[in-house]
N, C-alpha and C positions, 0 to 999 in steps of 0.2 A: 968734478964735483960741483962746479958752479952750474953747468947744464943741468945735472940731476936735481939740484936745488929749484932751479927754473922750472922745471918739470913738475916737481911738487908743488910750487904755488900755484902753477896753472892747472894741475889735476884737482886739486882739493879747493879751489877757489879761495884762498886765504885772503886775497885783498878784498874779496867781496865780503867774506866773514868781518874782516877787521872795521870795514866800513859799517856794516850793520851793527857792530858792537858799539862803535862810536855813536851813531845815530840813536841806539837804543837807549844808550847812556844819558845822552842829551835828552832824549824824548822823557826818561824817567824823571830827570830833574825838573824838567818843565812843567809835566802833570804832578808833581808832588808839590811845587810851588802853587801851582793853581788851586789844588785841593787844600793846601794848608793856609793858603793867604787869601782865596776868595771865597771857595766853597764853604769851608768849616765854620768861618766866623758868620755867615748866614745861618748855618744849621744850627749854632750854638744856644740861641734862644729856644730852640725845639728841644733840646737837651736838659733845659733846667738849669743853665749855668751860664755866668757871664762870658766865660772863654771855653772855647770847645776842650781846652788842655784840662781844665777843673772838672768837668763833666764825669761824675763817678756814680756808680750805682752800689749803694751799700747794702750787702745781703749779711746781716749780722757781723762777724769779725771779718768778713771778706770784702776788700774793695776792689771793684771791677772797672778798670779806665775806659769807659765806653766811648769818650771822646778821641782818645787815641786810637782804638780798635776802629771806630767808624771812619776816621781820617785813612788809615791804612786800607780798609776796606773799598772806599771810593779810589784810593790809588789803584789797587789793584783791577777793580771793575773798570777804570777808565783805561789803564793799558792794555787789559784783555781785549777791550772793543777795538782799540787801534790795531794791535797785533791781528786780530780776526780780520779787520777791513783790509789790511796791506796783505796779509796772507791769501784772502779770497781774491785780491786783484793780481797779486804775482803768480799764483798757482792756478789761476784761469787758464782752461786748456780749451782748445778749439774741437767741436765734434769732429768725429772722424769721418771723411768723405763717403759719401754712398757710392757703391760700384754698380 
């Protein structure tokens, strides 16, 4: 049973997946902090509010929390860019040799 479990771990790259998950979680926390603590305070004056958490669009009875949405949008865009760059580097394949 131990050999079968070891084979499973090796075939499905479970350790690599776990390392990737931990790194992804750490990156998400780091980017989240950067957006909320550095980027959004700079962007708040452009949203017409003292704090980005208070930036709201009022359309009749509807209140749209544009500050929170903008923070999450920046979070997504930065993480997507990081994932794109890493995937591009890791999945880079060499051109096949000419015969």
